[in-house]
Each structure stands twice: as C-alpha cells, then as structure tokens.
N, C-alpha and C positions, 0 to 999 in steps of 0.2 A: 153235482159238483160244478162250480162256475166255469164258464169258458174264458180262456185267456185270449183277449182281443186287444187290438191297438187302443181302443177306447178305454178298456179297463187298465191297461198299462199306463196310459196317460193320466188316468184318474189317480192311480197309485203314486205316480211321480208328482202330481200336483199336491196330493195329500201329504207328501213327505218332501217338499221342496228343499228343506234344510237338512234332509237326512244325511247326505254325504258329508257336508261340513260338520254336522254335529258328531257323526261317528269319528271323524278324524280328530276333532277337538277333544272328545272324550278320551281317545287313545293317548293324546298328548298330555292332557291334564292329569291322568292317573299316574304319570311318571314324575310328578312334581313334589308330592308331600307324602310321607309315610304315615299311615293311620295307626291308631291304638287298637290292637287286637285283643286286649284284655277281656277275659271271659269267653273267648271263642274256642271251641273244641274242633280241631282241624285234623283230619286224617289224610295222609299223603302216601301214595304208592311210589315204589322205585326210589328209595331214599339212600341207597348205598353210595351213590355218586351223583354228579351232574345237578340238574335242576332240582331234583327231589331232595338231595342232601342240603343244598344251599337254601331251599325253601324251608326246610325243617328248622335250620338255625335262624333264618331271618324272621319267620313268623313267631318263634319262641321269644326272640329278643324284642319283638313288638308286643309281647304279653300273652300270646296264645298258649293254650295247652295243645301240644302237638303229638300226634300219634304217627310216628315215623315207621313205616312198614318196609320190610325187605324180605327177600326169599333166602333160604338156605342159612338161617341162623342156627347156632352161633357162628359169627364170622368177624374178622377184624374190624370191618367198617361199622358193625353194630356196637362193638365195645368202644370204638373211638367216639361215636356219637353219644353214648352213655357217659363217657368220661367228660366230654365237653359239657354236657348238661350238668354234671356234678360240679365241674370247675366254675361254670358261670351261673350256677343255680337257675338253670332253665327248666321249664316244665315240659320235658320231652320224654315220651315213653316209646321205646323201640319194640315193635311187635313183629313176629314172624308172619309173613303173608306172601304167598306165591299166587299171582293173579290167575294162574291156570287152574288152581285147585279150589273147587267150590267150598270144601270144608274149611280150608284155611281162611278164605274170605269171610265166611260166616263167623268163625271163631275170633278173628281179629276185630271185626266190627262189633261183635258182642262184648269183647273185652274193653274196647275203647268206650263204648256206651256205658259199661259198668263203672269204669273209672270216672267218666264224666258225670255220671249220675243222670243221664238223659240222652236224647238223640244228639247226633253231631250237628255242628253248625256248618261245617265246610268239608267237602271232599275235593281233593286234588288228584284226579286220575292222571298219573304221570308215567308209570312204568311202561316201557315199550322197547321194541327191538327193530333193527333194520337188517336186511339181507340183500346184498347187491346182486347185480347181474341181469341179463335179459329175462323177460317174462317167460320165454320158452324154456329157459334153463331151470327155472324154479320148479322143483319136484313137489310132490304132494306133502312130503315131510316139511319142507321149507314153507310151503303155502299154508298148511295147517298151523304151524308155529307162529307165523306172522299174524294171521287173522285171529288166532286164539289169544295171543298176547295183546295185540294193539286194539282189537275191536271187542272181542268177547270178554276180555279182562276188564275193560272199561264198563261194559254192560253188567258184569257180575258185581262190581263195586257199587254202581249206581243203584241196582236193585237191592243190595244189602243195606245201604244207608237210608233209602227213601222212606221206609215205614216210620223210622224214628223222626225224620224231618217232617213228614206229613202230620204226625201226631202233634207236633209243635207249631205247625203252619209257618215254618220258616226254615231257611237254609240256602246254601249256594253250592253248586257243583261246577267244578272246572274240569275241562277236558283239554289236556295238552296235546294238540294236534301238530300241525306243521303248515308252513306255506305250501308244502307239497301235497296238502289236502285240498288245494284249490288250483294249483298249476302242476305241471308234470315235467320231470326230467327223464330222458331215456336212460335205460339200464339201471334203474334204482330198484329192481326187483318189484315186490308188491307193496313197497312203502307207500306210494301215492294211493294205491287202491285201498289200503287199510285206513289211511288218514282221510280219504274222501268218505269212507264209511263212517268214521267218527264224526265228521262234520255233519253228515245227514242225520245220524242217530241223535246227536245232542241238540241240533236245531229242533228236531221233532220233539224231543224231550222238553226243551224250553217252552214250547207252546203248551204241551200237556200239563206242565207244572204251574202255569199261571194261576189256576184256581187255588193252588195250595201255597201261594206266596213263596215259592222256591225258585230261585234264579239259576240260570245256566250260562256259562261263558266258555266259548271255545278259544283257547290261546293258540295263536298261529306263529310259532317261532321261525326265524330264519336259521341259517347255519351257525352253530356255536361250537367252540372247542371243548367238548365234554368227553366223558368216558364212553359215550355211545360208539365212538369210532373203533375202540378196542374190541368191544363186544361184536360190532358189526363185522369186523374183519374175521373174528373167530367163526361166526356163523357162515360167512361167505366162503371161507376156506373149506369148511366141512362140506358145504354144498358142492363146491368145485371138485373135491376129492371123490365124492360118490356119484356125481352126475354122469350120465352116459355121453360118450363121444357123439352119439347120434344128434344130441342137442348142442353140445359144447362146440362142435366143429363149425357151426355157422357163424360164430362170433369170436374168432381167435384173439383179436386185440383186446376186446372187452373182457373176455375170460382171463386173459393174462393179468389184468389189473385187479381181479376179484380177490379180496382179502389183503390188499396192500394199501388201502386208504389210511391216512393219518390225521385228517382234519386240518392239515397245514394250510396256512393262508387265512384262517379264520381267527380274527383277533377280537371279536366282539365279546363283551363281558357277559358271561352266563347269568350273572345276578340280575340282568335286565328282566328275566322271566319271573323270578319270585317277587321282585319289586313291583312289577306290573300286576301280578295276581293280588298282592297285598293291597295295592292302591285301588283296585276294583272293589275290594271289600270295604274300602273307605268311602265309597260312593253310596248314596241312599238306595236301598232296595227299590226296584222299579225303574231305576235310571241306569243300571249297569248294562254294558254292551253285551250282546249275544256273541260277538266275535271281537277279538282284539289281536291284530298283528303286532308282533314284537320282533324287532330285528335291528342289528347294528349296521345293516346294509340295505339292499334293495327290498322293497315290499311290493312284489308284482301283483298280488292278489286283491289290492284295494278296489279296483274297478269291478272285479268279479263279485266281491262282497256287496258292493253298492247295487249292482244290477240285480243280484239275487234278492236283496231286500225289497227293491222296487217291484220285482216280479211277484213275490209273495203277496205284497200289499195290493198290487193291482189285480191279482187273481182272486185272492181270498179276503181282502180287506173289508169288503162290503157284504160278505157272506155270513152265514151263521158262525163261522170260525173267526170272523173279523176281530172281536175283542182280544182273542188269544194272539193273533198275528200282530195287531197294533201294539199290544203290551210289550211283546218281545222286541219289536223294532222301534219302540219309543215314538210311535206315530200318533 
C-alpha cells in the first residue's frame, strides 16, 4: 500500500488543481435544468414521506418508472401515492419493503425487476431514522436499530440491486447521507456515526464499481422540515423512558429535550434533494459527482470533501488503484 507523504499529497493536489472548483460547479449546475428520465427504472426506499415521497412523484413526472417502497403496508400513505399515480397517470408502483428484513428486500427488488423486465437503472437509498441524546444514553436497542436501518439497510439494498446492474454494465446508486456524515453535532445520538459509515461504505463502493460502469453518489442534505422529526421524537422518547438513570443523570438538560424537537426554524424546500438527484442523473455517466451537498443553508463539509478527495488521489492516485480513484474523483 502506498505511503501518504507530503510529496504524494502535493502530487494529488497538482493533478487535481481544478477539483474543488469543478466539484462546486457540478453541484450548482445540476440544480439548473430537469432531465428527461423516460425509460429509467428507479427504486426508492422510505417513500411514505419526506425526500422519498417527493422523489417518487418528481421522478415519475420526469418520465421514470418508479418503485416506491415503504414498510408496514397497507397504510394510508401507500394508497395516497397509488391514487396520485392513477390521477396523474404516473408510472409508480408501491411495494412493501422494510430495510431491516432481508426477505422483504429480496422480494421487492425481484418484483421491481420483474415489472421492469430487467435490472434496475437507479437505486435511491433513502430510508433512515434518527434517535437523539448523548452517546452514553444510547442503549444497545437504540444502537442496533440506528445502525441496522441507516447502514445495514443501505447495504442490503445495494447488494440486492447490483447483480442486475452489473449484468447490464450500467446503473447508478444514490445514498442519502447527511452533512452530519462529515461534521458532528453533540447530542445527536448515533446519527453522525451511522452517516459517517454510509459515507465510507459508498465511497468504497464507488471505486469498486468503476469496472462495471455503475456510478455512486452520496447526497449530503442539510436540515430540512420533513417527517423525520416526528419519527425521531418517538424513538427518542422511547429511549428516554427505558434508559437507566445511571446514564440519564449525567445530562439532565439534554435528556429533558429528548423527544421534543419539531424541526422549527427550518424553512428550506425538501424538494431540493429530489431535484438534485434527478439532475445528477441528467449528467453523463463518468462525470457525476461522488458527493453532492444539498442545503438551503450552510454547507460546512465542503472543505472536508475537497481534502478527502485530494488525499485519496495523493495516496492512491499513482498506485495500482489509481484508475479507480481517478475515475471517481473525475481527475
């Protein structure tokens, strides 16, 4: 494995002198024009509300065949989406899928591929949860649920769709992470830990899929006013109710707020995220960014993304892995 030295870092920086500006330009450009998604078969997780629901509608209106998945069907949100598809004559198929369950993942992907008549073109890994509070307060039940949903759930879906994508030598996988997958806010439970894991897993996957002509983009949203706050409060209240005073007593003010967040003060448009994903798909394969921050406010992780790309290129860019690293970072 190559050594990471000042010389190799400088070489990586020189080889990608325009990297930072190009990455920012790409992020800005993809927000300017909606692409035609006709003929694309897209599977999205977590479509009962929030980014997933909005993405299902948006992509279908752009011409895609959308497989909108959600857990615990039948449920009102599923029928609402089906009715919308009927009313607007959109090609939306609502499928049962709990990202925690291997059999439901396999069944939903198989059904989507059967309807599409081939492997899928796009996977949008979106289903996720948040549980707030100090790390010490997170018990094993909360910890397992957070990682199983936010990390292993994404892995299950990627593994399920990849054989079909590889058979066609094309496809694109999106992982909806968070800016908290690059920076950290105290008392956010394991949210940052799970999103850091998503960032690492899907950057590695991006390198490994270069030979198969399959792209990967990690979407890094800021804070948006979606249903996630309602679900987060429920999980956080349940944790607070069962947690031991041995751990709760160290953080009285923080614990008092657990389960009471409402997302107030966040006025950014959640449609930013599906629009950004769609417009990445409008870019030519091989030019799509591996990371795309999307926020109506501050984007604190840009410098981190840039230095990580330079570090990867400086460390591995001239090694045997070089073609994979350079392809992902457009160097």
